[in-house]
N, CA and C atoms as a LAMMPS dump frame, in Angstrom:
ITEM: TIMESTEP
0
ITEM: NUMBER OF ATOMS
579
ITEM: BOX BOUNDS ff ff ff
-5.0000000000000000e+02 5.0000000000000000e+02
-5.0000000000000000e+02 5.0000000000000000e+02
-5.0000000000000000e+02 5.0000000000000000e+02
ITEM: ATOMS id mol type element x y z
1 1 1 N 0.942 -1.155 0.644
2 1 2 C 0.297 0.08 -0.108
3 1 3 C 0.918 1.727 -0.127
4 2 1 N 0.659 1.822 -0.51
5 2 2 C 1.26 3.879 -0.689
6 2 3 C 0.112 4.918 -0.81
7 3 1 N 1.129 5.956 -0.305
8 3 2 C 0.405 6.828 -0.526
9 3 3 C -0.947 7.758 0.879
10 4 1 N -1.686 7.627 -0.366
11 4 2 C -3.367 8.039 0.216
12 4 3 C -3.492 6.508 1.097
13 5 1 N -3.924 5.55 0.305
14 5 2 C -4.09 3.918 0.833
15 5 3 C -3.478 3.653 2.058
16 6 1 N -2.552 4.409 2.36
17 6 2 C -1.8 4.104 3.711
18 6 3 C -2.468 4.803 4.411
19 7 1 N -2.659 5.263 4.264
20 7 2 C -3.216 6.489 5.23
21 7 3 C -4.756 6.435 6.229
22 8 1 N -5.658 5.774 4.801
23 8 2 C -6.886 5.589 5.066
24 8 3 C -6.464 4.56 6.098
25 9 1 N -6.209 3.099 5.682
26 9 2 C -6.024 2.27 5.497
27 9 3 C -5.234 1.969 7.344
28 10 1 N -4.598 2.647 7.691
29 10 2 C -3.747 2.91 9.555
30 10 3 C -4.391 2.868 10.234
31 11 1 N -5.996 2.874 10.082
32 11 2 C -6.157 3.466 11.53
33 11 3 C -7.14 1.741 12.027
34 12 1 N -6.58 0.234 11.283
35 12 2 C -7.788 -0.513 11
36 12 3 C -6.534 -1.04 12.252
37 13 1 N -5.542 -0.994 11.124
38 13 2 C -4.684 -2.204 12.054
39 13 3 C -3.849 -0.65 13.295
40 14 1 N -3.87 0.067 13.432
41 14 2 C -3.827 0.914 14.237
42 14 3 C -4.713 0.413 15.895
43 15 1 N -5.555 0.688 14.903
44 15 2 C -6.967 -0.088 16.195
45 15 3 C -7.287 -1.098 16.849
46 16 1 N -6.786 -2.163 15.883
47 16 2 C -6.674 -4.058 15.923
48 16 3 C -5.724 -4.593 16.076
49 17 1 N -5.144 -4.578 15.283
50 17 2 C -3.921 -5.118 15.46
51 17 3 C -2.66 -4.507 16.803
52 18 1 N -2.583 -3.098 16.72
53 18 2 C -1.558 -2.853 17.841
54 18 3 C -2.481 -1.782 18.801
55 19 1 N -3.417 -1.722 18.588
56 19 2 C -4.15 -1.416 19.334
57 19 3 C -3.542 0.48 20.101
58 20 1 N -3.469 0.984 18.955
59 20 2 C -2.801 2.043 19.455
60 20 3 C -3.008 3.542 18.187
61 21 1 N -4.1 4.849 19.218
62 21 2 C -4.032 5.478 17.965
63 21 3 C -3.592 5.841 18.241
64 22 1 N -2.052 5.652 18.614
65 22 2 C -0.992 7.903 18.65
66 22 3 C -0.623 7.715 17.524
67 23 1 N -0.56 6.191 16.999
68 23 2 C 0.353 5.915 15.487
69 23 3 C 1.851 6.048 15.857
70 24 1 N 2.142 5.677 17.574
71 24 2 C 3.321 5.921 17.536
72 24 3 C 4.423 4.879 17.462
73 25 1 N 3.619 3.119 16.763
74 25 2 C 3.984 1.985 16.835
75 25 3 C 5.164 2.472 15.721
76 26 1 N 4.692 3.347 14.331
77 26 2 C 5.296 3.733 13.503
78 26 3 C 5.165 4.338 12.767
79 27 1 N 6.547 4.581 11.565
80 27 2 C 7.256 6.004 11.508
81 27 3 C 6.71 6.618 10.108
82 28 1 N 5.442 5.418 9.719
83 28 2 C 5.888 5.601 7.805
84 28 3 C 4.339 6.5 7.55
85 29 1 N 3.555 6.524 8.696
86 29 2 C 1.959 7.409 8.551
87 29 3 C 2.462 9.103 8.668
88 30 1 N 1.377 9.32 7.68
89 30 2 C 2.021 10.689 6.927
90 30 3 C 1.229 11.419 8.467
91 31 1 N 1.641 11.54 10.286
92 31 2 C 1.098 12.202 10.787
93 31 3 C 1.063 13.873 11.173
94 32 1 N 0.699 14.27 11.681
95 32 2 C 0.763 15.693 12.569
96 32 3 C 0.965 16.053 14.171
97 33 1 N 1.855 16.622 14.713
98 33 2 C 1.846 16.572 15.696
99 33 3 C 0.088 17.241 16.211
100 34 1 N -0.329 16.41 17.404
101 34 2 C -1.674 16.516 18.03
102 34 3 C -1.235 17.896 19.443
103 35 1 N -1.591 18.405 19.869
104 35 2 C -1.659 19.298 21.057
105 35 3 C -0.885 18.303 22.417
106 36 1 N -1.663 16.901 22.049
107 36 2 C -1.236 15.988 23.289
108 36 3 C 0.156 15.313 23.261
109 37 1 N 0.897 16.08 21.81
110 37 2 C 2.08 14.547 21.039
111 37 3 C 2.108 13.743 20.914
112 38 1 N 1.209 13.546 20.209
113 38 2 C 0.607 11.818 19.382
114 38 3 C 0.8 12.426 18.271
115 39 1 N 0.984 11.274 17.701
116 39 2 C 0.242 11.42 16.197
117 39 3 C -0.766 11.192 15.008
118 40 1 N -1.558 12.119 14.96
119 40 2 C -2.849 12.769 13.948
120 40 3 C -2.298 12.18 12.455
121 41 1 N -3.17 10.614 12.29
122 41 2 C -3.465 10.747 10.514
123 41 3 C -3.62 11.68 9.85
124 42 1 N -3.531 12.804 8.65
125 42 2 C -4.203 13.725 8.216
126 42 3 C -5.433 13.594 6.955
127 43 1 N -5.62 12.543 7.304
128 43 2 C -6.919 12.148 6.909
129 43 3 C -7.919 11.02 7.62
130 44 1 N -9.315 11.309 7.445
131 44 2 C -10.128 10.66 8.126
132 44 3 C -10.565 9.32 8.179
133 45 1 N -11.312 8.825 8.939
134 45 2 C -11.281 7.283 8.83
135 45 3 C -12.31 6.812 8.153
136 46 1 N -13.251 6.915 7.665
137 46 2 C -14.312 6.897 6.54
138 46 3 C -13.492 5.307 5.928
139 47 1 N -13.274 5.524 4.874
140 47 2 C -12.277 4.885 3.93
141 47 3 C -12.082 3.635 4.864
142 48 1 N -10.959 3.777 6.294
143 48 2 C -11.251 2.476 7.005
144 48 3 C -12.871 2.117 7.686
145 49 1 N -13.886 2.416 7.154
146 49 2 C -15.176 1.781 7.772
147 49 3 C -15.239 0.551 6.096
148 50 1 N -15.023 1.223 5.571
149 50 2 C -15.028 1.363 3.983
150 50 3 C -14.412 -0.629 3.202
151 51 1 N -13.501 -0.101 4.721
152 51 2 C -12.448 -1.31 3.985
153 51 3 C -12.455 -1.978 4.734
154 52 1 N -13.456 -2.01 6.12
155 52 2 C -13.044 -3.064 7.65
156 52 3 C -13.618 -4.525 7.116
157 53 1 N -14.515 -4.611 5.929
158 53 2 C -14.578 -6.053 6.454
159 53 3 C -14.071 -6.665 5.402
160 54 1 N -13.455 -6.428 4.65
161 54 2 C -12.655 -6.649 4.201
162 54 3 C -11.107 -6.946 5.1
163 55 1 N -10.847 -6.199 5.725
164 55 2 C -10.036 -6.185 6.188
165 55 3 C -9.598 -6.971 7.342
166 56 1 N -11.161 -7.122 8.437
167 56 2 C -11.45 -8.773 9.046
168 56 3 C -11.64 -9.985 8.7
169 57 1 N -11.785 -9.555 7.081
170 57 2 C -11.652 -11.184 6.455
171 57 3 C -9.893 -11.079 6.323
172 58 1 N -9.519 -10.929 5.982
173 58 2 C -7.536 -10.899 5.874
174 58 3 C -7.017 -11.02 6.806
175 59 1 N -7.225 -10.519 7.888
176 59 2 C -6.985 -10.858 9.075
177 59 3 C -7.593 -12.203 9.915
178 60 1 N -8.244 -12.43 9.464
179 60 2 C -8.511 -13.831 9.638
180 60 3 C -7.965 -15.385 8.942
181 61 1 N -7.884 -14.917 7.377
182 61 2 C -6.983 -15.759 6.773
183 61 3 C -5.363 -15.645 7.427
184 62 1 N -5.15 -14.615 7.656
185 62 2 C -3.372 -14.277 8.302
186 62 3 C -3.197 -15.416 9.457
187 63 1 N -4.487 -14.719 10.658
188 63 2 C -4.167 -15.691 11.695
189 63 3 C -4.289 -16.941 11.524
190 64 1 N -5.091 -17.544 10.684
191 64 2 C -5.444 -19.198 10.271
192 64 3 C -4.668 -19.676 9.894
193 65 1 N -3.098 -18.981 8.711
194 65 2 C -2.979 -19.744 7.985
195 65 3 C -0.654 -19.08 8.23
196 66 1 N -0.379 -18.919 7.622
197 66 2 C 1.304 -18.876 8.036
198 66 3 C 1.516 -17.282 7.642
199 67 1 N 0.459 -16.872 7.984
200 67 2 C 0.761 -14.881 7.342
201 67 3 C 1.075 -13.782 8.952
202 68 1 N 2.249 -12.786 8.651
203 68 2 C 2.048 -12.62 10.24
204 68 3 C 1.241 -12.127 9.986
205 69 1 N 0.312 -11.145 10.682
206 69 2 C -0.788 -10.828 11.625
207 69 3 C 0.124 -9.317 11.813
208 70 1 N 0.302 -8.645 11.041
209 70 2 C 0.691 -7.309 10.931
210 70 3 C -0.581 -6.021 9.926
211 71 1 N -1.96 -6.905 9.623
212 71 2 C -2.87 -5.986 8.28
213 71 3 C -1.496 -4.936 7.268
214 72 1 N -0.497 -6.34 7.062
215 72 2 C 0.543 -5.398 5.862
216 72 3 C 0.296 -7.059 4.542
217 73 1 N 0.164 -8.085 5.871
218 73 2 C 1.211 -8.44 4.934
219 73 3 C 0.453 -9.735 3.78
220 74 1 N 0.467 -9.697 3.216
221 74 2 C -0.356 -11.044 2.187
222 74 3 C -1.602 -11.092 2.173
223 75 1 N -2.365 -11.149 2.796
224 75 2 C -4.326 -11.704 3.365
225 75 3 C -5.157 -10.491 3.079
226 76 1 N -4.485 -9.472 3.989
227 76 2 C -4.712 -8.45 3.795
228 76 3 C -5.151 -7.322 2.856
229 77 1 N -3.728 -7.5 2.81
230 77 2 C -2.965 -7.379 0.939
231 77 3 C -4.151 -7.415 -0.344
232 78 1 N -4.675 -8.817 -0.729
233 78 2 C -5.748 -9.571 -1.34
234 78 3 C -6.927 -9.271 -0.691
235 79 1 N -7.431 -9.15 0.518
236 79 2 C -8.932 -9.103 1.116
237 79 3 C -9.395 -7.698 0.966
238 80 1 N -8.695 -6.467 0.803
239 80 2 C -9.022 -5.051 0.882
240 80 3 C -9.915 -5.224 -1.066
241 81 1 N -8.191 -5.958 -1.746
242 81 2 C -8.695 -5.228 -3.265
243 81 3 C -9.499 -6.227 -3.983
244 82 1 N -10.157 -7.403 -3.347
245 82 2 C -11.217 -7.907 -3.395
246 82 3 C -12.874 -7.292 -2.657
247 83 1 N -11.831 -5.863 -2.001
248 83 2 C -13.371 -5.235 -1.43
249 83 3 C -13.629 -4.376 -2.503
250 84 1 N -12.933 -3.498 -2.906
251 84 2 C -12.787 -2.756 -4.116
252 84 3 C -13.368 -3.698 -5.37
253 85 1 N -12.729 -4.651 -6.165
254 85 2 C -14.074 -5.542 -6.401
255 85 3 C -15.649 -4.806 -6.579
256 86 1 N -15.885 -6.427 -5.294
257 86 2 C -16.917 -6.115 -4.777
258 86 3 C -17.74 -4.578 -4.027
259 87 1 N -17.421 -3.19 -3.783
260 87 2 C -18.517 -2.104 -4.099
261 87 3 C -18.303 -1.87 -5.91
262 88 1 N -17.714 -1.744 -6.079
263 88 2 C -17.203 -1.321 -7.583
264 88 3 C -18.685 -2.003 -8.416
265 89 1 N -19.243 -4.044 -7.941
266 89 2 C -19.727 -4.189 -9.024
267 89 3 C -21.118 -4.183 -8.554
268 90 1 N -21.608 -3.715 -6.929
269 90 2 C -22.319 -2.824 -6.271
270 90 3 C -22.49 -2.177 -6.905
271 91 1 N -22.633 -0.738 -6.698
272 91 2 C -22.643 0.322 -7.653
273 91 3 C -22.27 0.019 -9.759
274 92 1 N -21.85 -0.742 -9.858
275 92 2 C -22.867 -0.641 -11.191
276 92 3 C -23.949 -1.136 -11.181
277 93 1 N -24.128 -2.603 -10.571
278 93 2 C -25.302 -2.58 -10.715
279 93 3 C -26.756 -1.638 -10.268
280 94 1 N -26.115 -0.995 -8.997
281 94 2 C -26.766 0.232 -8.431
282 94 3 C -26.924 1.815 -9.466
283 95 1 N -26.472 1.782 -10.62
284 95 2 C -25.936 2.972 -11.541
285 95 3 C -26.517 2.124 -12.334
286 96 1 N -26.967 0.868 -12.473
287 96 2 C -27.589 0.735 -13.663
288 96 3 C -29.394 0.825 -13.612
289 97 1 N -29.665 0.094 -11.923
290 97 2 C -30.986 0.257 -11.524
291 97 3 C -31.033 2.055 -11.478
292 98 1 N -30.478 2.936 -11.345
293 98 2 C -30.733 4.066 -11.266
294 98 3 C -30.497 5.54 -12.714
295 99 1 N -30.251 4.624 -13.958
296 99 2 C -30.142 5.029 -14.986
297 99 3 C -31.72 4.15 -15.777
298 100 1 N -32.028 3.098 -15.169
299 100 2 C -33.364 2.523 -15.779
300 100 3 C -34.239 3.426 -15.263
301 101 1 N -34.026 3.623 -14.808
302 101 2 C -35.434 4.765 -14.108
303 101 3 C -36.162 5.712 -15.502
304 102 1 N -34.861 6.241 -16.713
305 102 2 C -34.577 7.238 -17.731
306 102 3 C -34.788 6.919 -18.84
307 103 1 N -33.898 5.932 -18.909
308 103 2 C -33.19 4.562 -19.823
309 103 3 C -33.801 3.467 -20.723
310 104 1 N -34.112 2.989 -21.968
311 104 2 C -33.776 1.23 -22.126
312 104 3 C -32.934 0.666 -21.47
313 105 1 N -33.509 -1.283 -20.991
314 105 2 C -31.948 -1.501 -21.32
315 105 3 C -30.33 -1.163 -22.41
316 106 1 N -30.619 -1.421 -23.449
317 106 2 C -30.095 -1.54 -24.051
318 106 3 C -29.1 -0.289 -23.545
319 107 1 N -29.102 1.488 -23.482
320 107 2 C -29.281 2.106 -23.083
321 107 3 C -27.736 2.175 -22.05
322 108 1 N -28.934 2.177 -20.852
323 108 2 C -28.183 1.288 -20.01
324 108 3 C -27.121 1.1 -20.328
325 109 1 N -27.201 -0.55 -20.418
326 109 2 C -25.942 -1.223 -20.405
327 109 3 C -24.819 0.006 -21.885
328 110 1 N -24.858 0.254 -22.582
329 110 2 C -23.843 1.364 -23.389
330 110 3 C -23.663 2.129 -22.44
331 111 1 N -24.133 2.957 -21.312
332 111 2 C -23.429 3.304 -20.618
333 111 3 C -22.731 3.341 -19.661
334 112 1 N -23.042 2.054 -18.674
335 112 2 C -21.955 1.046 -17.963
336 112 3 C -21.509 0.979 -18.436
337 113 1 N -20.855 0.191 -19.375
338 113 2 C -19.993 0.538 -20.256
339 113 3 C -19.03 2.192 -20.213
340 114 1 N -20.28 2.603 -20.981
341 114 2 C -18.698 3.911 -21.191
342 114 3 C -18.177 4.218 -19.59
343 115 1 N -19.339 4.38 -19.15
344 115 2 C -18.891 5.05 -17.337
345 115 3 C -17.318 4.306 -16.755
346 116 1 N -17.53 2.585 -17.377
347 116 2 C -16.832 1.811 -16.783
348 116 3 C -15.325 1.863 -17.051
349 117 1 N -15.951 1.319 -18.379
350 117 2 C -14.548 2.241 -19.451
351 117 3 C -14.03 3.692 -20.248
352 118 1 N -14.662 4.372 -19.511
353 118 2 C -14.482 5.641 -20.219
354 118 3 C -14.078 6.851 -19.626
355 119 1 N -14.119 6.676 -17.958
356 119 2 C -13.807 7.303 -17.619
357 119 3 C -12.303 6.491 -15.915
358 120 1 N -12.179 7.191 -15.2
359 120 2 C -11.052 6.052 -13.962
360 120 3 C -11.485 5.541 -13.21
361 121 1 N -13.117 5.3 -12.986
362 121 2 C -13.646 4.491 -12.843
363 121 3 C -12.318 2.362 -12.805
364 122 1 N -12.542 2.377 -14.401
365 122 2 C -11.414 1.099 -14.237
366 122 3 C -10.211 1.271 -13.774
367 123 1 N -9.371 2.471 -13.819
368 123 2 C -8.125 2.892 -13.399
369 123 3 C -8.004 2.125 -11.815
370 124 1 N -8.959 2.873 -11.656
371 124 2 C -9.062 2.881 -9.873
372 124 3 C -9.746 1.872 -9.553
373 125 1 N -10.197 0.914 -9.679
374 125 2 C -10.298 -0.832 -9.745
375 125 3 C -9.441 -1.575 -9.859
376 126 1 N -8.86 -1.769 -10.985
377 126 2 C -7.879 -2.937 -10.995
378 126 3 C -6.752 -1.806 -11.3
379 127 1 N -6.03 -0.799 -11.513
380 127 2 C -5.047 0.169 -11.242
381 127 3 C -4.38 -0.284 -9.911
382 128 1 N -5.562 0.824 -8.968
383 128 2 C -5.348 1.384 -8.109
384 128 3 C -6.256 1.711 -7.635
385 129 1 N -6.622 0.373 -6.796
386 129 2 C -7.959 0.135 -5.912
387 129 3 C -8.77 0.516 -4.805
388 130 1 N -7.288 0.867 -4.562
389 130 2 C -7.822 0.76 -2.584
390 130 3 C -7.687 2.282 -2.399
391 131 1 N -7.884 2.769 -3.691
392 131 2 C -8.193 4.529 -3.14
393 131 3 C -9.086 4.584 -3.494
394 132 1 N -10.287 6.219 -2.944
395 132 2 C -10.846 6.614 -2.299
396 132 3 C -12.237 5.987 -3.593
397 133 1 N -12.017 6.183 -5.13
398 133 2 C -12.343 6.702 -5.893
399 133 3 C -13.715 5.171 -6.932
400 134 1 N -13.282 4.018 -6.394
401 134 2 C -14.549 3.434 -6.68
402 134 3 C -15.304 3.442 -5.023
403 135 1 N -14.877 3.605 -4.222
404 135 2 C -15.611 2.83 -3.65
405 135 3 C -16.634 4.546 -3.617
406 136 1 N -16.986 5.622 -3.623
407 136 2 C -17.208 6.927 -3.524
408 136 3 C -18.024 6.37 -4.317
409 137 1 N -17.917 5.731 -5.871
410 137 2 C -18.956 5.419 -6.723
411 137 3 C -19.875 4.456 -6.412
412 138 1 N -19.775 3.438 -5.139
413 138 2 C -20.07 2.732 -4.48
414 138 3 C -21.413 3.346 -4.125
415 139 1 N -21.151 3.968 -2.915
416 139 2 C -22.066 5.255 -2.181
417 139 3 C -22.318 6.299 -2.53
418 140 1 N -22.125 6.887 -3.573
419 140 2 C -22.888 7.454 -4.73
420 140 3 C -23.602 6.978 -5.765
421 141 1 N -23.223 6.098 -5.385
422 141 2 C -24.893 5.369 -6.454
423 141 3 C -26.591 4.606 -5.499
424 142 1 N -25.631 4.153 -4.354
425 142 2 C -26.18 4.134 -3.253
426 142 3 C -27.342 5.6 -3.006
427 143 1 N -26.615 6.371 -2.906
428 143 2 C -27.493 7.978 -2.691
429 143 3 C -28.237 7.906 -3.944
430 144 1 N -27.435 8.337 -5.032
431 144 2 C -28.58 8.557 -5.644
432 144 3 C -29.694 7.093 -5.79
433 145 1 N -29.878 6.003 -5.752
434 145 2 C -31.052 5.238 -5.595
435 145 3 C -31.355 5.527 -4.508
436 146 1 N -31.516 6.274 -2.648
437 146 2 C -31.937 6.808 -2.041
438 146 3 C -32.935 8.095 -2.378
439 147 1 N -31.392 9.163 -2.565
440 147 2 C -32.523 10.503 -3.32
441 147 3 C -34.014 9.891 -4.591
442 148 1 N -33.995 9.063 -5.266
443 148 2 C -35.074 8.718 -5.736
444 148 3 C -35.883 8.64 -5.271
445 149 1 N -35.441 7.208 -4.036
446 149 2 C -36.417 6.871 -3.016
447 149 3 C -37.696 7.481 -2.567
448 150 1 N -36.618 8.32 -2.02
449 150 2 C -37.494 8.733 -0.993
450 150 3 C -38.116 10.058 -1.999
451 151 1 N -38.101 10.6 -2.798
452 151 2 C -38.778 11.529 -4.321
453 151 3 C -39.848 10.76 -4.257
454 152 1 N -40.011 9.274 -4.684
455 152 2 C -40.706 7.907 -5.109
456 152 3 C -42.041 8.195 -3.851
457 153 1 N -41.625 7.945 -3
458 153 2 C -42.424 7.384 -1.223
459 153 3 C -42.154 9.138 -0.576
460 154 1 N -41.162 9.525 -0.771
461 154 2 C -40.99 10.789 0.797
462 154 3 C -41.444 9.735 2.079
463 155 1 N -40.733 9.064 2.665
464 155 2 C -40.615 8.131 3.391
465 155 3 C -39.421 8.891 4.078
466 156 1 N -39.225 9.26 5.774
467 156 2 C -38.121 9.588 6.668
468 156 3 C -37.373 8.977 6.563
469 157 1 N -37.439 7.056 6.131
470 157 2 C -36.182 6.422 6.386
471 157 3 C -35.409 6.583 5.388
472 158 1 N -36.268 7.485 3.892
473 158 2 C -34.854 7.121 2.706
474 158 3 C -34.575 9.082 2.896
475 159 1 N -34.544 9.457 2.99
476 159 2 C -34.685 10.86 3.309
477 159 3 C -32.998 10.325 4.652
478 160 1 N -33.311 9.996 5.648
479 160 2 C -32.156 9.755 6.819
480 160 3 C -31.278 8.616 6.296
481 161 1 N -31.691 7.977 4.984
482 161 2 C -30.398 7.651 4.264
483 161 3 C -29.599 8.247 3.697
484 162 1 N -30.607 8.604 2.914
485 162 2 C -29.157 9.6 1.968
486 162 3 C -28.924 10.358 2.56
487 163 1 N -29.016 11.097 3.626
488 163 2 C -28.494 12.306 4.58
489 163 3 C -27.049 11.163 4.939
490 164 1 N -27.381 10.173 5.628
491 164 2 C -26.073 9.925 6.2
492 164 3 C -25.244 9.112 4.812
493 165 1 N -25.177 8.97 4.088
494 165 2 C -24.396 8.964 2.507
495 165 3 C -23.729 9.966 2.436
496 166 1 N -24.753 10.97 2.593
497 166 2 C -23.737 12.052 1.752
498 166 3 C -23.321 12.364 3.27
499 167 1 N -23.047 12.384 3.872
500 167 2 C -21.96 13.56 5.322
501 167 3 C -21.249 11.58 5.303
502 168 1 N -21.39 10.528 5.313
503 168 2 C -20.052 9.799 5.187
504 168 3 C -19.451 9.544 3.689
505 169 1 N -20.233 10.136 2.432
506 169 2 C -19.141 10.576 1.603
507 169 3 C -18.238 11.95 1.313
508 170 1 N -18.886 12.647 2.63
509 170 2 C -17.975 13.913 3.194
510 170 3 C -16.815 13.518 4.074
511 171 1 N -16.8 12.53 4.681
512 171 2 C -16.337 12.008 5.881
513 171 3 C -15.052 11.643 4.707
514 172 1 N -15.584 11.095 3.719
515 172 2 C -14.056 9.896 2.587
516 172 3 C -13.511 11.293 2.137
517 173 1 N -14.304 12.22 1.648
518 173 2 C -13.533 12.985 0.662
519 173 3 C -14.669 14.225 0.604
520 174 1 N -14.577 15.394 1.933
521 174 2 C -15.116 16.773 2.545
522 174 3 C -15.557 17.248 1.07
523 175 1 N -14.704 17.187 -0.052
524 175 2 C -15.667 17.916 -1.333
525 175 3 C -16.422 17.241 -2.216
526 176 1 N -16.459 15.681 -1.37
527 176 2 C -17.89 15.474 -2.27
528 176 3 C -19.295 16.155 -1.123
529 177 1 N -18.961 16.564 -0.947
530 177 2 C -20.014 18.215 -0.402
531 177 3 C -21.715 18.17 -0.918
532 178 1 N -20.44 18.483 -1.866
533 178 2 C -21.532 19.096 -3.268
534 178 3 C -22.528 17.713 -3.929
535 179 1 N -22.555 16.717 -3.368
536 179 2 C -23.43 15.749 -4.085
537 179 3 C -24.6 16.139 -2.88
538 180 1 N -24.458 16.964 -2.299
539 180 2 C -25.938 17.703 -1.567
540 180 3 C -26.581 18.832 -2.447
541 181 1 N -25.848 18.943 -3.229
542 181 2 C -26.655 19.839 -5.104
543 181 3 C -27.888 19.327 -5.238
544 182 1 N -27.41 17.867 -5.424
545 182 2 C -28.846 16.697 -6.346
546 182 3 C -29.628 16.712 -6.041
547 183 1 N -30.405 16.303 -4.359
548 183 2 C -32.012 16.582 -4.01
549 183 3 C -32.353 17.731 -4.128
550 184 1 N -31.366 18.963 -4.308
551 184 2 C -31.932 20.442 -4.019
552 184 3 C -32.323 20.609 -5.212
553 185 1 N -31.339 20.249 -6.7
554 185 2 C -32.015 20.455 -8.018
555 185 3 C -32.294 19.454 -8.511
556 186 1 N -33.022 18.369 -7.895
557 186 2 C -33.22 17.143 -8.979
558 186 3 C -34.507 16.854 -9.317
559 187 1 N -35.389 17.621 -10.739
560 187 2 C -36.574 18.232 -11.356
561 187 3 C -37.198 19.426 -11.236
562 188 1 N -35.48 20.248 -11.13
563 188 2 C -35.887 21.552 -10.73
564 188 3 C -35.813 22.536 -12.699
565 189 1 N -36.852 22.528 -13.522
566 189 2 C -36.35 23.217 -15.058
567 189 3 C -36.982 24.408 -14.692
568 190 1 N -36.281 24.768 -16.285
569 190 2 C -36.4 26.414 -15.817
570 190 3 C -37.174 26.526 -17.66
571 191 1 N -37.77 27.849 -16.386
572 191 2 C -38.989 27.49 -18.438
573 191 3 C -38.321 28.356 -18.811
574 192 1 N -38.96 28.472 -20.504
575 192 2 C -38.539 29.376 -21.168
576 192 3 C -39.561 30.387 -21.723
577 193 1 N -39.993 31.6 -22
578 193 2 C -40.933 31.994 -22.175
579 193 3 C -40.608 32.372 -23.581
């Protein structure tokens, strides 16, 4: 793991293996000194939450196999990479559901291929899959799904779910707060005179 991913991921080994959220057990994190002298990562823990189910799978495999239980051995890496595929596939499925509200199956299929192959999603799935982009694709596809559900039903639970997802996307990447413009502007039409 390199760069941002190491930062995002650092919360998991620090919490569950080292049991040291002061991050004093290693020096390879991009940390800043806190007021109490402890190290503080420069990133939020949002991606660590997304990685966590797959971290625990990797942790179980490492403990039961002949691997180091350090958070960085091969089972952890492969589990996290599998997690990327998992989230992207569900994100594409949700995107399909969202697109089918407006387009037929053929147009939706072509659009999904264009989204996957014609954007950075392909690269952030296979090349640098543990970066936040493919995970945010899943979260935002789910966000749009629940915005549509709320517009259809006006149920409070759908409003709360899409609000939580907007907050969670913002926790992962603060600039994603702009997703809140979607429910505010969806359905707005500019009339011409």
